[in-house]
C-alpha positions as CSV (number, residue, x, y, z in Angstrom):
1,M,0.0,0.0,0.0
2,L,1.3,3.4,-0.9
3,R,2.0,5.4,2.2
4,R,1.4,9.1,2.0
5,F,1.9,12.4,3.8
6,S,-0.6,15.2,3.3
7,C,0.1,18.3,5.4
8,S,1.7,21.2,3.5
9,I,3.3,22.4,6.7
10,A,4.3,20.3,9.7
11,L,6.6,20.4,12.7
12,G,8.6,17.3,13.0
13,F,12.0,17.5,14.6
14,A,14.4,19.8,16.5
15,L,17.7,21.2,15.3
16,H,19.3,23.8,17.5
17,G,15.9,24.8,18.7
18,A,13.2,24.2,16.1
19,A,12.7,23.1,12.5
20,F,10.1,22.5,9.9
21,A,9.8,19.0,8.6
22,G,7.6,16.2,7.5
23,Q,5.6,13.9,9.7
24,A,7.6,10.7,10.4
25,C,6.5,7.6,8.5
26,S,5.5,4.8,10.8
27,D,4.2,1.2,10.4
28,T,2.5,1.4,13.8
29,P,-1.2,0.6,13.5
30,P,-3.5,3.5,14.2
31,R,-4.7,3.8,17.8
32,P,-8.3,2.7,18.4
33,D,-9.3,6.2,19.7
34,S,-7.8,7.7,16.5
35,V,-9.9,5.4,14.3
36,R,-13.0,6.3,16.3
37,M,-12.3,10.0,16.1
38,A,-11.8,9.7,12.3
39,F,-15.1,7.9,11.8
40,N,-17.0,10.2,14.1
41,S,-15.5,13.2,12.4
42,A,-16.4,11.8,9.0
43,S,-20.0,11.2,10.3
44,D,-20.4,14.7,11.6
45,L,-19.0,16.2,8.4
46,A,-21.3,14.0,6.2
47,A,-24.3,15.2,8.2
48,E,-23.3,18.8,7.6
49,L,-22.7,18.1,3.9
50,D,-26.1,16.4,3.6
51,K,-27.7,19.4,5.3
52,E,-26.0,22.0,3.0
53,Q,-26.1,19.8,-0.1
54,P,-23.3,21.6,-2.1
55,Q,-22.4,20.2,-5.5
56,V,-18.7,20.5,-4.4
57,A,-17.0,22.2,-1.5
58,L,-13.5,22.4,0.0
59,L,-12.4,20.8,3.3
60,A,-9.5,21.8,5.6
61,R,-8.1,19.7,8.5
62,V,-5.6,20.1,11.3
63,G,-2.5,18.0,10.7
64,Q,-0.1,19.5,13.2
65,D,-0.2,22.2,15.9
66,L,0.7,25.3,14.0
67,S,-0.6,27.8,16.6
68,K,3.0,29.1,17.0
69,Y,2.7,30.5,13.5
70,G,-0.8,31.8,13.9
71,L,-2.3,29.0,11.8
72,R,-5.0,26.4,12.5
73,Y,-5.6,24.3,9.4
74,S,-2.8,22.7,7.5
75,H,-4.2,20.8,4.5
76,I,-7.1,21.4,2.1
77,A,-9.0,19.1,-0.3
78,F,-12.0,19.2,-2.6
79,V,-15.1,17.2,-1.3
80,L,-17.9,16.1,-3.6
81,K,-20.4,13.2,-4.0
82,D,-19.5,10.1,-5.8
83,P,-22.2,9.8,-8.5
84,A,-22.1,5.9,-8.3
85,S,-22.4,5.4,-4.6
86,G,-23.9,8.7,-3.5
87,N,-21.2,8.9,-0.8
88,W,-19.1,12.0,-0.1
89,R,-15.5,11.7,-1.1
90,T,-12.4,13.9,-0.9
91,M,-10.0,14.7,-3.8
92,H,-6.6,16.0,-3.0
93,L,-2.9,15.9,-3.6
94,L,-0.9,13.6,-1.2
95,N,2.8,13.1,-0.8
96,E,4.2,9.6,-0.8
97,C,5.5,9.3,2.7
98,G,9.2,10.0,3.0
99,T,9.7,10.9,-0.7
100,A,9.5,14.0,-2.9
101,H,6.8,12.6,-5.1
102,S,3.0,13.0,-4.9
103,A,-0.2,11.8,-6.6
104,I,-3.9,12.9,-6.7
105,W,-6.0,10.8,-4.4
106,K,-9.8,10.2,-4.2
107,E,-11.0,8.7,-0.9
108,G,-13.8,8.6,1.6
109,L,-14.3,11.0,4.5
110,A,-13.0,8.6,7.2
111,N,-9.7,8.2,5.3
112,F,-9.3,11.9,5.2
113,F,-9.2,12.0,9.0
114,L,-7.0,8.8,9.5
115,D,-3.6,10.5,9.3
116,D,-2.9,10.8,13.1
117,L,-4.1,14.4,13.2
118,F,-3.3,16.9,15.9
119,S,-7.0,17.7,16.2
120,Y,-10.1,16.4,14.5
121,D,-12.0,19.7,14.0
122,S,-12.3,20.8,10.3
123,L,-13.4,23.6,8.2
124,L,-16.0,23.3,5.4
125,I,-15.7,25.9,2.7
126,I,-18.7,26.2,0.4
127,P,-18.4,28.4,-2.7
128,S,-21.3,30.2,-4.3
129,A,-23.6,28.2,-6.5
130,A,-22.0,29.6,-9.6
131,G,-18.5,28.9,-8.2
132,Q,-19.5,25.3,-7.4
133,Q,-20.7,24.7,-10.9
134,K,-17.4,26.0,-12.3
135,I,-15.4,23.8,-9.9
136,L,-17.4,20.7,-10.5
137,S,-17.1,20.8,-14.2
138,K,-13.3,20.9,-14.0
139,L,-13.0,18.1,-11.4
140,Q,-14.9,15.8,-13.6
141,D,-12.3,16.1,-16.4
142,P,-8.9,14.5,-15.6
143,A,-7.3,16.6,-18.3
144,Q,-8.3,19.7,-16.5
145,Y,-7.1,18.9,-13.0
146,L,-3.9,17.1,-14.1
147,A,-2.8,20.0,-16.3
148,L,-1.8,21.9,-13.2
149,F,-0.3,18.9,-11.3
150,T,3.4,18.6,-10.7
151,P,4.5,15.3,-9.0
152,D,7.7,16.9,-7.5
153,Y,6.5,17.6,-4.0
154,N,7.9,20.3,-1.7
155,M,6.1,20.9,1.6
156,L,7.2,24.5,1.6
157,A,6.9,25.2,-2.1
158,Y,7.1,28.9,-3.2
159,P,3.6,30.0,-4.4
160,F,4.9,31.7,-7.5
161,A,7.3,29.0,-8.9
162,T,6.6,25.8,-10.7
163,R,9.5,23.6,-9.8
164,Y,7.6,21.9,-7.0
165,E,4.0,21.7,-5.8
166,N,2.3,20.8,-2.5
167,S,-1.2,19.9,-1.5
168,N,-2.6,23.4,-0.9
169,Q,-0.9,24.9,-3.9
170,W,-2.5,22.4,-6.3
171,V,-6.0,23.3,-4.9
172,L,-5.3,27.0,-5.1
173,E,-4.0,26.9,-8.7
174,L,-6.8,24.7,-9.8
175,L,-9.3,27.3,-8.5
176,T,-7.8,29.8,-10.9
177,V,-9.0,27.6,-13.8
178,M,-12.4,27.6,-12.3
179,Y,-12.7,31.3,-11.5
180,A,-10.9,32.9,-14.4
181,D,-14.0,32.9,-16.5
182,N,-13.2,33.2,-20.2
183,L,-9.4,33.2,-19.7
184,K,-7.7,30.0,-20.8
185,I,-5.5,28.8,-17.9
186,D,-3.8,25.6,-19.0
187,S,-0.5,25.9,-17.2
188,R,0.8,26.6,-13.7
189,E,2.6,29.7,-15.0
190,K,-0.7,31.2,-16.2
191,A,-2.4,30.2,-13.0
192,Q,0.2,32.0,-10.9
193,Q,0.1,35.1,-13.1
194,W,-3.6,35.2,-12.6
195,L,-3.2,34.9,-8.8
196,K,-0.8,37.8,-8.8
197,L,-3.1,39.8,-10.9
198,M,-6.1,39.1,-8.6
199,G,-4.0,40.0,-5.5
200,Y,-3.5,36.7,-3.9
201,E,-1.2,37.1,-0.8
202,P,0.6,34.0,0.5
203,T,1.4,33.5,4.2
204,T,4.9,34.5,5.2
205,L,6.7,32.4,7.8
206,K,9.9,33.5,9.6
207,L,12.3,30.6,9.3
208,G,16.0,31.1,10.3
209,P,18.9,29.5,8.4
210,M,19.3,26.6,10.9
211,T,15.7,25.7,10.5
212,R,15.9,25.8,6.8
213,L,19.2,23.7,6.8
214,G,17.6,21.1,9.1
215,G,14.5,20.7,6.9
216,R,16.6,20.4,3.7
217,M,19.1,17.9,5.1
218,F,16.7,15.6,6.8
219,R,13.6,15.5,4.7
220,A,13.2,14.6,1.1
221,N,10.0,16.6,0.8
222,V,11.4,19.9,2.0
223,A,13.3,22.4,-0.2
224,F,13.9,26.1,-0.3
225,D,15.7,26.5,-3.7
226,D,12.5,27.7,-5.4
227,H,12.2,30.7,-3.1
228,P,13.7,34.1,-4.2
229,N,17.1,34.6,-2.6
230,E,16.2,38.0,-1.2
231,R,13.2,36.6,0.7
232,R,14.9,33.4,1.8
233,F,18.1,35.1,3.1
234,A,15.8,37.5,5.0
235,D,14.3,34.5,6.7
236,K,11.0,35.1,5.0
237,I,9.4,31.9,3.5
238,D,6.2,32.5,1.6
239,I,3.8,29.6,1.3
240,V,0.2,28.7,0.4
241,T,-1.9,28.2,3.6
242,V,-5.5,27.4,4.2
243,V,-6.0,30.9,5.7
244,S,-4.5,32.7,2.8
245,M,-6.7,30.6,0.4
246,T,-9.9,31.3,2.3
247,Q,-9.2,35.0,2.4
248,F,-8.6,34.9,-1.3
249,M,-11.8,32.9,-2.0
250,Q,-13.8,35.4,0.0
251,K,-12.3,38.1,-2.2
252,I,-13.1,36.5,-5.6
253,D,-16.3,34.8,-4.5
254,P,-17.9,36.9,-1.7
255,A,-20.8,34.4,-1.3
256,V,-18.4,31.7,-0.1
257,K,-19.6,30.2,3.2
258,L,-17.1,29.0,6.0
259,I,-18.5,26.4,8.4
260,P,-16.3,25.1,11.3
261,I,-17.0,21.5,12.2
262,P,-16.1,20.9,15.9
263,E,-14.0,17.9,17.0
264,P,-16.4,15.1,18.0
265,K,-16.5,14.0,21.7
266,L,-15.9,10.4,22.3
267,T,-17.9,8.5,24.8
268,P,-15.8,5.9,26.8
269,L,-15.9,2.4,25.5
270,P,-17.5,-0.2,27.9
271,N,-15.0,-2.3,29.8
């Protein structure tokens, strides 16, 4: 089975204080409570989706504790109904665990929460009806959503470069195809030009040289060589985050609705 890593940002190991890195790969079976939380989270989310009945929406989850950086959600996906089964399914870019390669995955809601998350609350992002129609038409055509896919994964990819791509970046760039109306966006370069034109602003993290060195040396899926030197050497690393994406969506689609889904409360199992 292909093992994968999904969070675009994660804290994983220490090097002279702190460093950004990928979540460690492990063959340890998931804990029973984690499985219960994943299925309960999926059930609560499905109930909200059944209530709202979007054609397609976006879904963000909490992979790691990023409160130090003023961030809550780390990873975003599309969520839509499978026409054959009628079940809600996610569609997102996932990194093969421990490598610098990725693929597009389609999976059920419970799987979306089965990655040993820091917290099981989530954020449902529902575009306007017109926005949903645009998004759905593109997600139904592999040629459309693969045109902006780069398998070379970088957890901290620069938002305005095409050398690498991460989970959040793929979703954001694909949204440009959907919202650019009559403009033909058939490459990542064009998508990023449109993002700049429309005023997209990435999140800037302050990462010192030792943090960057540690991430680059010890993780295959972390690189900084696509970031502009003047930004990188000033310890400013610009990345695509869920918060920067939701702010941008509210700008280009003011009718977008944000619905927080609380973490479920587990009842104790009988002895």
